[in-house]
C-alpha positions in Angstrom: 2.2 -17.4 1.6 -0.5 -17.0 -1.0 -0.9 -13.3 -1.8 -3.8 -14.0 -4.0 -5.8 -15.2 -0.9 -4.8 -12.0 0.9 -6.3 -9.9 -2.0 -9.5 -12.0 -2.2 -10.0 -11.8 1.5 -9.4 -8.0 1.5 -12.0 -7.6 -1.2 -14.6 -9.4 1.0 -13.6 -7.5 4.1 -13.8 -4.1 2.3 -17.5 -4.5 1.7 -18.5 -6.2 4.9 -16.3 -5.0 7.8 -18.2 -2.8 10.2 -21.5 -3.1 8.3 -24.1 -4.1 10.8 -26.2 -7.3 10.2 -29.9 -7.5 10.5 -29.8 -8.1 14.3 -27.5 -5.2 14.8 -29.7 -2.9 12.6 -32.8 -3.8 14.7 -31.0 -3.0 17.9 -29.8 0.2 16.6 -33.3 1.2 15.4 -34.8 0.4 18.8 -32.1 2.4 20.6 -32.4 5.4 18.3 -36.0 5.7 17.5 -37.8 3.9 20.3 -35.5 4.7 23.2 -34.3 8.0 21.9 -30.7 7.3 22.7 -27.7 8.6 20.8 -26.2 6.1 18.3 -23.0 6.2 16.4 -23.4 6.7 12.6 -22.8 3.8 10.3 -19.6 5.0 8.6 -19.0 2.9 5.5 -15.6 4.4 4.7 -14.2 4.3 8.2 -10.5 3.9 8.6 -10.2 0.1 8.7 -11.8 -0.2 5.3 -9.8 2.9 4.1 -6.6 1.0 4.9 -7.9 -2.1 3.0 -8.8 0.1 0.0 -5.3 1.6 -0.1 -3.7 -1.9 0.1 -5.9 -3.2 -2.7 -5.1 -0.2 -4.9 -1.4 -0.9 -4.4 -1.9 -4.5 -5.5 -3.9 -3.4 -8.5 -1.2 -0.9 -9.6 1.4 -3.7 -9.1 -0.5 -6.1 -11.2 -1.4 -3.6 -13.9 2.1 -2.2 -14.3 4.7 -4.5 -13.0 3.7 -8.1 -14.0 6.5 -10.5 -13.5 7.4 -10.1 -9.8 7.9 -13.4 -8.1 4.6 -13.3 -6.1 2.7 -12.7 -9.3 4.4 -15.5 -11.1 3.5 -17.8 -8.3 -0.1 -16.7 -8.0 -1.3 -16.0 -11.6 -1.0 -16.7 -15.2 -1.5 -13.6 -17.3 -5.3 -14.2 -17.8 -5.8 -14.7 -14.1 -3.8 -11.5 -13.4 -6.3 -9.5 -15.5 -9.2 -11.1 -13.8 -7.7 -10.1 -10.4 -7.3 -6.5 -11.6 -10.9 -6.4 -12.6 -12.0 -7.9 -9.3 -10.1 -5.2 -7.3 -11.4 -2.4 -9.6 -15.0 -3.6 -9.2 -14.9 -3.9 -5.5 -13.3 -0.5 -5.1 -16.0 1.0 -7.4 -18.7 -0.7 -5.3 -17.0 0.7 -2.2 -17.2 4.2 -3.5 -20.7 3.9 -4.9 -22.0 2.6 -1.5 -20.6 5.7 0.2 -21.8 8.0 -2.7 -25.3 6.5 -2.5 -25.6 7.7 1.1 -24.7 11.3 0.1 -20.9 11.1 0.7 -21.1 11.8 4.5 -18.0 12.7 6.4 -18.2 11.9 10.1 -14.6 11.8 11.2 -11.1 12.8 10.1 -10.5 9.1 9.9 -12.6 9.0 6.7 -9.9 10.7 4.8 -7.8 7.4 4.5 -10.4 6.3 1.9 -9.8 9.6 0.1 -6.3 8.4 -0.9 -7.8 5.6 -3.0 -10.6 7.8 -4.3 -7.9 10.3 -5.5 -6.0 7.5 -7.2 -9.1 6.3 -8.9 -9.8 9.8 -10.1 -6.3 10.1 -11.6 -6.5 6.7 -13.2 -9.8 7.5 -14.9 -8.6 11.0 -16.0 -5.5 9.5 -17.5 -7.4 6.8 -19.3 -10.1 9.2 -20.8 -7.7 11.9 -21.5 -10.5 14.2 -20.6 -9.2 16.0 -17.5 -8.9 19.4 -19.1 -12.5 19.0 -20.4 -13.8 18.2 -17.0 -13.8 14.4 -17.6 -16.7 12.0 -17.9 -19.4 11.8 -15.3 -17.6 9.1 -13.2 -14.4 11.1 -13.2 -16.3 14.1 -12.0 -17.9 12.1 -9.2 -14.4 11.2 -7.9 -13.3 14.8 -8.2 -16.3 16.0 -6.2 -15.5 13.5 -3.5 -11.9 14.4 -3.1 -12.7 18.1 -3.1 -15.2 17.6 -0.4 -12.7 15.7 1.7 -10.0 18.3 1.3 -12.4 21.1 2.2 -13.5 19.1 5.2 -10.0 18.9 6.6 -9.1 22.6 5.8 -12.2 23.8 7.6 -12.0 21.3 10.6 -11.4 22.6 14.1 -7.7 23.2 15.0 -5.8 24.1 18.2 -3.8 27.4 18.5 -0.8 25.8 16.7 -2.9 24.6 13.7 -3.2 20.9 14.7 -6.4 19.1 13.8 -8.4 18.2 16.9 -9.1 14.5 16.6 -12.7 14.5 17.8 -13.6 18.2 17.9 -17.2 17.5 18.8 -16.1 16.0 22.2 -15.1 19.5 23.5 -11.5 18.8 24.2 -8.2 19.8 22.7 -6.8 16.3 22.1 -4.4 15.8 19.2 -3.8 12.1 18.4 -0.8 10.6 16.7 -3.3 8.5 14.6 -4.4 11.6 12.8 -0.9 11.9 11.1 -1.4 8.7 9.2 -5.1 9.1 8.7 -5.1 12.6 7.2 -1.7 13.8 6.1 -1.1 11.4 3.2 -4.4 12.4 1.5 -3.9 16.1 2.1 -0.4 16.1 0.7 -1.2 14.1 -2.4 -4.4 16.1 -3.0 -2.4 19.5 -2.7 0.2 18.2 -5.1 -2.4 17.1 -7.6 -4.5 20.2 -7.7 -1.8 22.8 -6.9 -3.2 23.6 -3.5 -0.2 24.2 -1.5 -2.1 25.2 1.6 -3.2 21.5 1.8 0.4 20.3 1.6 1.3 22.9 4.3 -1.4 21.7 6.6 -0.2 18.1 6.2 3.4 19.0 7.1 2.3 21.2 9.9 0.5 18.3 11.6 3.7 16.3 11.6 5.9 19.2 12.7 3.6 20.0 15.5 3.5 16.5 16.8 7.3 16.3 16.7 7.4 19.5 18.7 4.6 18.8 21.3 3.9 15.1 21.3 7.2 13.3 21.8 9.0 11.8 24.8 12.3 13.6 25.2 14.1 10.7 26.7 13.2 7.8 24.3 12.4 9.8 21.2 9.1 7.9 20.9 5.7 9.4 20.7 3.0 9.7 23.4 -0.3 8.7 22.0 -1.4 12.3 22.0 -1.3 15.7 23.7 -3.5 18.7 24.6 -2.0 22.2 24.3 -4.7 23.7 26.5 -3.3 21.9 29.5 0.2 21.4 28.2 0.0 17.7 28.9 0.9 14.5 27.0 -1.5 11.5 27.1 -1.5 7.8 26.6 1.6 5.5 26.9 4.9 6.2 25.3 5.7 4.1 22.3 2.3 2.6 21.6 3.1 0.6 18.4 0.3 1.9 16.2 0.9 5.5 17.2 4.5 4.9 15.8 3.0 3.3 12.7 0.6 6.1 12.1 3.4 8.7 12.4 5.6 6.8 10.0 2.8 6.4 7.5 2.1 10.1 7.6 5.7 11.2 7.2 6.6 8.7 4.5 3.8 9.8 2.2 4.9 13.5 2.3 8.1 12.8 0.3 6.4 13.0 -3.2 7.8 16.5 -3.8 10.6 18.8 -2.6 8.3 20.7 -0.1 7.9 17.7 2.1 11.3 16.2 1.5 13.1 19.4 2.6 11.1 19.7 5.8 10.6 16.1 6.9 13.6 14.0 5.5 15.9 14.6 8.6 13.3 14.0 11.3 11.9 10.9 9.4 15.3 9.3 9.2 16.1 10.1 12.8 12.7 8.7 13.9 13.2 5.6 11.8 16.5 5.0 13.4 14.9 5.3 16.9 12.1 2.8 15.9 14.5 0.3 14.6 16.3 0.2 17.9 13.2 -1.6 19.1 12.9 -4.2 16.4 12.7 -7.6 18.0 15.0 -10.6 17.4 12.2 -12.2 15.4 11.9 -9.2 13.1 8.6 -8.0 14.5 7.6 -5.0 16.5 5.7 -5.2 19.8 2.3 -3.6 20.6 4.2 -1.2 22.7 7.7 -0.8 21.2 9.7 -1.0 24.4 7.8 -4.1 25.5 10.3 -6.5 23.7 9.1 -9.5 25.7 5.4 -8.6 25.3 3.1 -9.6 22.4 4.3 -8.8 18.9 1.7 -6.9 16.8 1.3 -7.5 13.1 -0.4 -4.2 12.6 2.6 -2.3 13.9 5.0 -4.6 12.0 3.0 -4.1 8.8 2.8 -0.2 9.1 6.5 0.2 10.0 7.6 -2.0 7.2 5.3 -0.2 4.6 6.9 3.1 5.7 10.4 1.5 5.4 9.6 0.3 1.9 8.4 3.7 0.8 11.3 5.4 2.3 13.8 3.0 0.7 12.2 3.3 -2.8 12.0 7.1 -2.6 15.7 7.1 -1.6 15.0 8.8 1.8 16.3 5.8 3.6 19.7 4.8 2.2 21.7 1.9 3.5 21.6 -1.8 3.9 20.4 -1.6 7.5 17.1 -0.3 6.3 16.6 -3.0 3.7 17.6 -5.7 6.2 15.1 -4.3 8.8 12.5 -4.4 6.1 13.2 -7.9 5.1 13.2 -9.2 8.7 9.9 -7.5 9.4 8.3 -8.8 6.2 9.4 -12.3 7.0 7.9 -12.0 10.5 4.7 -10.7 9.1 4.4 -13.4 6.5 4.7 -16.1 9.3 1.5 -14.7 10.7 -0.5 -15.2 7.5 -3.0 -18.1 7.3 -5.7 -18.6 4.7 -5.5 -15.0 3.6 -5.7 -13.5 7.0 -3.0 -11.8 9.1 -3.2 -12.9 12.7 -1.5 -11.5 15.8 -3.0 -8.1 15.5 -4.1 -6.1 18.6 -7.7 -5.0 18.9 -9.0 -1.5 18.2 -7.8 1.2 20.6 -10.6 2.9 22.5 -8.7 6.1 23.5 -5.8 7.2 25.6 -4.6 4.3 27.8 -7.2 1.9 26.4 -5.2 -0.7 24.5 -7.0 -4.1 24.4 -4.7 -7.1 24.8 -6.8 -9.1 22.4 -5.0 -10.5 19.4 -6.7 -11.7 16.3 -7.1 -10.8 12.6 -8.3 -7.3 11.7 -8.3 -5.0 8.7 -5.6 -2.8 10.1 -3.1 -5.7 9.8 -4.4 -6.9 6.4 -4.2 -3.5 4.8 -0.4 -3.0 5.3 0.3 -6.6 4.6 -1.0 -6.2 1.1 1.7 -3.7 0.6 4.5 -5.4 2.4 4.1 -9.2 2.0 6.0 -11.2 -0.7 7.2 -8.1 -2.4 10.6 -6.8 -3.5 12.2 -3.6 -2.2 14.1 -1.6 -4.9 16.4 1.3 -4.6 19.1 0.3 -2.2 
């Protein structure tokens, strides 16, 4: 497997995925302005590209700080490594500028995934310029403005009576989705830590605690896709793979300080143990975890393995079984990589009970693969 190709393809996808071509723009113009029909906004930082941006930043951090890993030795000499770092930095800058040029609109909670990378870019620039206490240079201030806006958006967003964020508040329902845990909580927790806003960290942890209380199946220990407190009902299937992945992603990124560790360590380890019970013989995870004879899903496998990796390295997951589970999952994922793309990924979910059985290559398998594939797990 050539990780360099993964990175290069992710750079291309970051700027092109979900952007309408000329034909689509014409159709949208006719629908909106000539027929007067409602159209969805063009969201240039929607969650698929947010996952790609996070994966690319992870690769950039590896290349910049840990040159010498086996995949790097295979892919680059030192000059090529620096060229790849510049390529990643340039495309992430262009990604941010495209959004900023449109006025930094926030259409959905999903947009906060991109905020994770914008926050890292802010911290990187502040450290380089050593100007954080002075307000930073203009570029640093632009990133700070962006992440402040995202945090305020989440804090002011509609919530149910328990304080859970309503996934699509504008639709007039009380639905809470498991997706939201991985889309919102990592950014909120990291932002709160960075700027000493404990209320952001508290909101992140509350989302996870509430879902564990109201969104889980009591018999299997796996999540429903979501729930609604107004009718006391759980929705979607039990054990949808990406719901599991989103939950693990959200939990694993709240262990950067004692606040999250003290509240989520035990439920995280218990949930991981439940999930690993459904790891397939080939190391992968199915689109629905219990469907062991159904299609494997590389997006699920990648998200689970990324959370395993983080938990192991932070010493939350201690023991050889976790390392072996990661290695088996990584091996399975790498077998699905061809020409810089990760195949065997299920299509985009359209809502509760709407899980297309269409398997191809999508950003939500490529993003996690950038973190997982051809890497070394340390800390066990």
